[in-house]
N, C-alpha and C positions, 0 to 999 in steps of 0.2 A: 569591471573587467576590462582589460586591456583590448584595444582595436587590433584584430588582426591583421597581417601585412598579407595583401593580395596579389596576385599576378595581373598586370595589366597588359597581356599579350606576350610574346616572344621574339626575339630579334638578336642575331648573333652580336657579340662583344666587337668583332673587328670592324662592324659596320658603324659602331659607336666610335671607334678610332678614325674610320674614314669621314664621316659626317663632321667630328669634332676638329678635326685637322683641316678641313674645308674652311670652317668658320672661323678657327683662330687666323687662317692666313689671309681671311679677308679684312681683318683688325689689325694685321701685324706683317708689314711687308719684309721684314727681315727672316720670316719662317720661310724654309725651303724644303722639299721633300726628295729623298733619295731612296730609290727601290732596286732590289737585286733580282729583278725579272720576275717579280711576283704582284704586278700592280693590280690585277682585278682581286685577287686572293686577299691582299691587304686593303681593300676597298680605297686605294689612292687614286683610281681613274678618274673620279669627279675633280680631285685637285689638280691633276694632269691636265685635263681640258680647260679648267678655269685659270690655271697659272702653269703654261708649258714653258715659259721661259725660267720658272721657278723648280721646274722638276727635273731630276737627273736619273735616267736610267742606266745603271752600271752592269747590268747583265750578272750573270752566275759570277759574281767577283765579291762576294761580302767582306773579305778582309780589305779588299781596296775601298769599298763604300766607307767602311769604319775611318779610314786613313784621309779621304776625301771629307766626309763630314768634320773630322776634327780639324782639318785645315780650314775649311769654310768658317768656322768661328772666330779665328784670327781676324777675319774681315767683319766681324759683327753679325753674321747670320747666325740663325737657330735652325740648325739642320734636324729635321725628324728622317731617321732611317727606318726602313721597312722591309722585313722578310719574316720567315718563320722562326718562332722562339728557337729551335734547335740549331739555325744557322745565325741567328741572333746573339747566341753565347759560346757554345761550344765551338765551333767552327772558328769564331774570330776572338777567341779569348785574349790572345797576346796582344793584338791590336787594342782591344778595348782597355786592356790594363795600362798599357805603355801609352798609347796615343789619346786615350780619353780619361780614365781615371786618374792616373799618376799625373797628367798634365791638366786636369781639372777644367777639360774643355766642356763647352756648353752643348754637347750631343744628347738628343732624346733617342734612345734606342727602343723602338717600337716593335713588339715582337707577338706575331699571331700564331695561332695554331700550337698552342701550348698545352701540355699535359694528356692525361688519356682522352679526354673529348676529341682531340684530333682524328680519333676514330680509325677509318680503315687503313690509313697510311703505315700503321704500325709502329713497332718499338723504335726504329729507327729513327723516326721522326717524332716520336711522343716524348720529347723531352721532359723529365721529371727531377732535373737538378738545377734549373736555371735560377731559381730564386736564391738558392745556396750559393752558387757561383757568384752571382751579382751582388748580394749583400756581403760578401766577405770582401769585397773592393772599397778600399777606404775612397771618400768622397761620393760614392754611387747612392744615389736615392732609388729605392725599389718599391713599384706600386703595382698591385694587383685588384684591379676594381672587379665588381660583382656582376654587372649586368650593362645593357646598353648604355642607359642614360648616364651612369657612374663612368663609363669608359669615354664617353664624350666629354662629360665634365673635365675629367683628368687631363684628356688630350689637350683641351683647352689651358687648362691651368697650368701645366708643366711650361709651357712657353714664357711665364712670369718668373719662373726658377731659373736662378744663375748657377749653373752646374749640370754633371750628367747625371741622367734620368733613365732607368730601365723600367717601360711599361709594358705589362704582360696582358694579353687579351687572348679570346680563343676563337674558333672555327662554328660551333654549332649555334642553332637557336637555343636561347636560354630566356628563361622568364623575366620579363621586365618588373621591378618593384620598387625600385628606388624612385624618388621625387625628380621630374625632369626638370626642375629649377634650383636644385640644391647645388650651391657651391662646394667645389671640391678642395678641401684644405690638407694639403701634404702632413702626414705625420698626426692628424687628428682621427682617432678612430671614432665611429657612430654606434651608439647604442640603439639597436632596433626594439628590443624589449628589456623591460628592467624587471628584474628577479631576484631571489634571495638563496635560492636552493643550489645552484650550481651555475658557473659563469661558461658560456660557450663563445669560442672565440673562432670566428672562421673568416675564410678569404676566396676572392676569386668565385668561380661557380660553385663553391661550396657553401657559400653564405645561403643560398636558397634552400639546399639541403638541410641546413641548420634552422631555417624558418620553420620548416616542417617538422623537424625535430621537437623543436621547441612548443609547436602547437601540440603535438600529440604529448609531450611531458604536461603540459598545462591541462590538458584534457583529463589527467590522472592527478591533478592538483599540485602538480610540481610546477613551481615558478621559476624559470630557467632565465637567466639574463643572458641576451644575445647582442653581442658587439661585432661589428662589422669592421675588421682590420684590414682595410684596403691599402695600406701601406705598411710593407714589411720593415722597410728602413726608410727614415727613421721611425722605429716603433713608439707607439704611444704607452710608455711604461706607466705613466700616471693612471691612465683608464684603466690598465690590466690591472694593477696591484690595488685600485680603489674597487673594482669589480670582486676581485677574488678576497680580498678583506671582508666584503659584505659576504659572500656566498661559501667561503671556505674550501671549495674544489673548483676544477675547470676541465675543459675538453678543448681541445684544438683540431681544427677540420680543414684540410688543404688538399689540393689537387697536385701534389708534388711527393717526393720522397719525405718520410719522417725524418730522415737525417739531412740537417742543414736547412730545412725550411721554418716555416711559422711556428710549429711546434717546439722545436729546439731553441728558437728565440724566445718564446714565452718561458720556456722551461727554465733558460738563463736568468731570467728576470726574477722569477719566483725564487731559485736558487740562492739568490744575491740578497733578495729582500725580504720573502715571505713564504717558504717553502709550504706548499699545499698538495694534497692529490691532484695528479694531472693525467689525463688519459689523451692520446693523440689518435686520431683519425687520419690516416693518409696512406700512401703507397709503402709498403712494407719491404724497402730493400731488393725490388726486383724491377726487370724492365716490362714496360707493356707489351701488348700483341696486337694484331689486327682485328677489328670488330666493331660493332656501332658503339656510339658513346654510351648509350644507355647499359647496353651488355657489359662493357668495360668497367663502368662505375659500380655495377652490381658485382663483378667479379672480383675487384680490388677492395671491395669494401669501402667506398667512397659514396655513400647514399645516408638518407635521412635516418633508415633504421640502425646503420652503424653510429651515427651521432648520438641517437637515443640511447642504445645500449652501452656506449662509452659513459653517458652522463650517469646513468643508473649505476655502473662500477665505482665511477668518482665518487657518488654521494655515499654509495656503501664505504667506500675508503674511509671517507671524513667521518661516518660514524661509527666505525669500528673501534 
């Protein structure tokens, strides 16, 4: 009988970024931080206090921040930019495309308050398209960790990667369930549960929802394979194909539009190599609205229940 995954408390993933940034900066003098007037919200205040000479407050000027960061890399620095995900992508897409991705600059674009779980700030700030925007850019690595521990590990690991990275994380307190000492490997998916009935591929906050869905399926004798896809690009195609070859069907879960996100990435892999029934749990081509994270996830169908039901549909299609 498999060992269940349990939560070891809760903490916001943005704090994982803040703590990871401070730790990596202590070990790497090339790391600098830039923020667009949201130091406290990005949990960059401890870095600012520890390394004031390596912190640059650019104000509400996100486009300038991206240009500054790109320029800093020419001198060998490793800039971590920090602002909300909406401002880290949509507002500055041209600067990222031209000055960072096209130029292959070693900038780490760190984006908080992503997805519906931003909550009460509403639709204008709840960006649900950022993973798609970033993954379409050549040279860009796209990472979406699932909890505090994995966000901290990812923040530390990306300093050793030479090239542009988009790191997405969130605002609310979220269950901590990943090991606190597990190294983060870019592009290497993590199998949380092994199974043969259906493959559950989840990213970000939705990994915890998928854990609960897998546990419910297991209580009914349905052994789901659960894989944490923390890196959207480069995607771990080998892990995806090996899992679906075993289970014969799949479900994706993401706090993002179904268009352009994890689901479509995996659909493309399966279409090219091993077509199988696939169900997608995500936002269905709509904007969000103001509300608590819990109420919004429920309304927009980003829940363990939705993943459970999608798994049942995928299995039925497989057996039809």
